[in-house]
N, C-alpha and C positions, 0 to 999 in steps of 0.2 A: 235230211229226209231219206236219201238214197242209202246212206250208211245204215240207218236204223232199219230199213228194209232188208239189207243184207244180214244183219244180225237176226232179224225175225225169221228169215229163210233158213239161216244156219240152225237156229234153235229148233225149228219145225223138222229139219232133216234129222236132227239128233234125236228128237222125240220119236219119229216114225222108225228110225233104225232100231232104237231100243226096244220099242214095241214089237219090232219084228224078230227080236232076239239076235241081232246081227252085231258083230264087233266092227270097228272101223276098218280093220284088215279085211274082213269078209266082205263088207260092202264094196271096198275098193276093188277086190278081186272080181266081184260080180260085174262092176261097172267098167273094168279094164283101165283103171287109173292108179297112180301111185297112192300109198296110204296117206302121206302127208297132205294130199289133196283133200281127203275127207276132213281132216283137222282144220285145215284152212277154211273150208266152207262152214263147218259147224261153228267156228269162232267168228263168223261174219266177215271174213276177208275175201278179197277178190282172187280169183284164179285167172288162167290165161283166156278162157272163153266161156261164156255162159252155157254153151252146149255141154260142157264137161258137167256143170251142175245138174243140167237136165238128165244127163246119163245116170247120175247118182239117184235121182228121184225114180227114173225108170227101173233101175235095178232093184228098187224096193217092191216092185210088182204090184204097183197100185192100179185101180182101174183107170182106163184111158182118160176119162174126163178130169179125174183128180191129178193125173200126170200133166195133162195139158194146162190145168189151172196154175200148177206150181211153175211149169216152163214159162208161162206168161209172166208171172210175178218175177222170175229171175231175169228174164230179158229186160223188163221194165226197170228193175234195180240197177242192172249193169248199165243201162243207157243214162241213168240218173248219176252214176258214180264214175262215169268214163274219165279217167285221169287225163290231165293236160300233158300232151306229149310234144317233144320236138321231133321225135323220130320213133319208129316202132321199137318197143321194148324199153323205152326210157320214160320214167314218171317222176314228177317233182312234188308229189303229195307228201306234205309234212306229216311225220309221226309214223311213217310206214316201218322204219326200222324197229321200233318197239314192238309194233304189231307182229311183224315177221318173227322176231325173236321170241315172242310168247308162244307162237304155234309151231316153230320149226323143231324138228327132232335132232338136227345136227347143225351147230352154228360154229363158224371159224372166223375169228376177227384178229386182224393185224394193225398195229399202230406204231408209227415211227418215232413221234416225239411227244405223245400224251399216253395216258392210261386208256385202255380200251373203254369205250362209252359203257358197255353193259356191266363193266366192273366199278363204276364210279360210286363213291359214297355221297351221301346228300351234301356234305360239307364241300367236297371237291366240285360237285355240280354247281353249287351256289358260287363258289369262287370263279368257275368258268363262265358264270353268267347264264346257267341253264335254268335257274329258277327252282321250282319244286321238282325233284327227280326221284322217280320210283322205277327203277329198273325192273325187267322180268326176273322171275324166280329161276335160279340156276339148278333147281332140284326137280326131279320128276323121273318116273321109271322109264328107262329107255332113251332118255335125252343125253346128247353129248355136246360138250363145249370144248373148244381149243382156242385159247388166247395166246397170241405171240405179240410181244412188245419189245422194241429195240431198248437197249440198256439205257440210252439217253432219256427215253420216256420216264424212267423211274427218278430222274434228277431234274425234271422239268415240271414247274408247277404254275398254276394260275393264281393270281391274286398275290397275297402276302406269303404264301406257302405254308401257312399254319394248317391247312388241310392235310398236308402230306404224311406225317407220321400216321395218322388214322387210316389214310388211303393205302399206304404201304402195308400196314398191319392187316387190313382187309384183303390185299392181295395174298398175303401168306395164308390167311384163313381159307380163302377161296381155293387156293391151290391144293388143299387137302380134301376138297369135297369129291364124292363119288361122281364120276362122269364129267369131271372137269380137269383139263390139262392146262397148266400155265407155263409158257416158254418164254425165255428171254434170250435175244440175240445179243451176244457180247459186243462190247463197243469196238473190238478190233475186227469184227467180222461184218462184211458188207456184201451179201449175196447179189444184190442189185440196188440200184438207187431207188429208195422208196419215195415215190412221188406223193403219195397220200395214204392214209389209212383206209380200210375197207372191212366190210363184214359179209361173209357168204352164209346164206340160209339154205340148208339142204343143198340140192342142185338146182334151186328154182330161181333164186334172186340174189343180188348183191346190192348193198347200200354203201354210198360214198357221201361224206359230208364236206361241203365247201364252205367258205366264209359266209355265203349268202343263202344256201339252201341245201336240201337233202335230196340226193339223186338215188333212184332205184331203177336197177338195170335187170331186165328179165329175159333178154335175148339169150338163147342157150349157148351160142358160141362165146359171148361175153362172160357169161356165168362160168363157163368152163375155163376160160382164159384166167380168170380171177383165182378159180380153184388151184390152177397150176401155179400161179404166182405165190399163193399162200403156201403151198407145198415147199417151194423153194425157201422162203423165210422159216418155215417149220423145220427144214433139215438143218438150217444154219443155227437154230436155237438150241439152248440147253433146257432141261426139263427137271422135275423132281427136286431133289436136294441141291443140285447145282443151280437151278433157277432160284430157289429160295435163298440160297447164299448170296446171290446177286441182289436180290431185293433187300436182305438184311444189310449188305454193305451200303446200299443206296440209302436205306433208313438211317443208318448211322452217320453218314455224311450229310444228309439233309438236316438231322438234329444238330450237328455242329455247326452247319451253316446258318441255320435259323438262330442258334444261340449267339453266333457272332454279330448277326445283322441286328437282333433285338437287344 
């Protein structure tokens, strides 16, 4: 119920913004918030504080009674959707990663032993036990994605491995999309011990997947730290034709291995 109210509030904010002739950037400027905040609210996702949403409605210069009505709806929706937390800035709400990826303008993902989740094919997802998988679109004006995977992740597969030729072909295809960078950390390079994979969304949140749950971190210091860790892996990776060559090498070895097994 609370999630539906957040979506309704977002749709109403967008309708009022468009009716006022304002772009998302202009409304963000008026309210004194980052532009991605407008996108998050309009797509029905939570932000750090309901008062931030209230500022967006106030920036539309509605009459006082209308503003107060929306502010009341926002506070009620946030109370209903308050995430279960073990500490400030930590959420265990399932599915947050896909929602964040759909609204973020800048996404950075690192994986040490698997393919980054946002690049999974349906066959890879099924083999990994993820069921029906529909990742977010990687296309969109002004959106940027940077994926870095350790070379071992290109040779590690779920299930029988039959999904891997198609998955690696998908990586090659994605690497040529505008706004997408695909990097591979060569096997002989280890900038630091990769304890787990993670994804950074804008400068607002980080998601980490464990065996039992998805963790979302929104504390500013933690998000900043993960951004710096990602930069270390990014510096160690190769991109462009060099990365594609490593993917092609892995694809050839996978085909040979699967042919031997089967």
